[in-house]
N, C-alpha and C positions, 0 to 999 in steps of 0.2 A: 512474332507470331502472327499468323494469318487469322483475320476475323471470320467467324463462320455464321451461318444462317441456320438457326435451329427452330424447326416448326413444331407447334403443339396444337393438337386438335382434341375435342371432347364432345361426346353426346351424352344427354342425360338418361335416355331410356334404352333398354335392349332393343327396342324396335326401330330406333333411329340408325341410320347408316353413316359410318365414318369415311366411306370412300370419297365423297365429294370434297371433304375437308383435306384428306390426304392428296387428292389430285390438284387442289388449288395451292397446297403448300409446296408440292413439287414443282408446279408451274412457276411458283414465285421464287424458286431457286434454293429451297431449304436443302442443307447438306444432310441433316439428320432430322427425322420426324418421330415424334412421340404422340400416339393417340390412345384414349382410354374412353371406356363407357362408365361413366359415374356422375352423380349428380354434382352439380356446382356448389351446392350448399355444404358439401363435406369439408371439414377443415384440412384434412389430409387427402390429397389426390396423388396416388403413387406415381403415375407418369409425370405429372407436374413436378413433383419432388425430384424425380430423375433429371428432368430438364434443368431445374435450378442447380443441381450438382454439376451439370455439364457446362453451364454457362461461364464464360471467362470475359474479362475486359475486352471491349471491341466487338463482342458478338452482337447479333441481332436476333431477338425472339420474334418469330413470325406466327401470327394467329390469323384465322379467317375473320372472325367477328369478335367484338369485345366481350360479349356474353359467354364466350367459350373459356375466358380466362377467370372470371368471378362473377358472383350474383349481384354484389352491392357496390356502390361507389367507393365506400370505405375499403372493401377487399380489394377492388381494383386499384385504388390509389396506394394501398399498402404494397401490393405486388409491384407497382411501377416504381415505388420508392426504393424497394429492395433491388430491382433491376438497375436503377440509377446509381445506387450505392456500389454496385458491382461494376459499373461503366458499361452496362448492356443497354442497347436501344430496343424499342418495341416497335414493330410494324403490324398495323392491323389492315388487312387487304380489303375487305369490304367497305370499311369506312374511310379508307385512304388516309390513315393516320401514321405519322412517322415521328416518333418522339425525338429524333436527332435534331429538330429544329424547335425553336421556342414556340412557334405557332402550333406545331404538332402537339407539344406538351399542353398548351392552352386548350386546343381543340379537344384533346383527349379528356381533360379534366371536365370540360363543359358537357361532353357527350356522356361521360360516366354519371355525371349529376342527372342528366335527363333520363338516362336508362334507369337509374334508381327511382326516380320520380314516377316514371311510367310503370315500373314493377309495383310501387306502393299504391298507385291508383287502381291497378288491376286487382290487387289483393283487396282494396277497399270495396270495389265494385262487387267482387265475388262474395264478400261477407254481407253486403247489403242485399244482394240477390237471395242468399241463403235465409237471411232474416225475414225477408218479404215472403219467401216460400213457406217458412215455418209459421208466420202470422196467418197464412191461408190453409194451414193444417197439413202441409206437405212436409215430410221429413225425409232427409236425404239418407243415403246408405242402402245397404242391401235389404231386400225383402226377406222377411223370416222364411226359413226353410220349412218350418212346421207351423200349421194352424193351431188355434187353441183346442180345437176338437182333437187334433192329432197328439197334442202334448198330454191331453186327458187319457187318451187310449194308451199312450206309452206309459204314462204313470201307473195305469191300472195293470198293464202287462208286467211292469217292473215289480210292483207290489205283490202280484200273484205268483211271481217267480216261475211263470210258465215258460218263459224265454230267457235266453241270456241277453246281456246288453248287445252283444255282437249280433245275435239273431234279430233283435229288435231294430238294430241300425240297418241290417240288411233288408228287412222287411219294409222299411220306410225309405230306403235309398238314401241314407245320410251316414255320417261317421259316428263313431262311438262317443267323441266329445259332444256332438250335437245332441245325443241321447242324454248324456249326463247333465247337460245344461237344462234340457227339458224336465228332468226329474229332480233337479237340484233342490227345490222347495220341499219335496217329499223326504230328502235325505238328511235334512238338517234336524 
């Protein structure tokens, strides 16, 4: 049986583009390419599941970057263990990693550990930044759609039954659920 090169590409958000990954996988000689737009934190990724079903002993899974395959070192190492058990090699184009060699396996493990460390540091810095902002009185998230004065007016209109909830929502340029949230204390 002839060994195949199967490519897998993934982007996390809808505004990212899969074309550059597809082009790189084609240039690397992938016989078949699977791509998807889904976050790497999802346990089940449909196209990756299809890839795993396709892979046979002697095949090589080709990806552009390590973070396209998994989010954590544990996740990556589990996937590589699955591949190893199937007799499938992994080739990562941008990091120039090939698990067919002992050096490639070692390098993969080290890079996966560093990638997880970098991700953990980024999360910690983000949390620290948010805490510092909160300490200075800045709160993240969306600005309220309605001011307290508008909420009071909405509450009075609702109580007087002059307008329907839909009419109030249209008048203030918001949705009905926003109106219901504004009047909720009055409805209890």
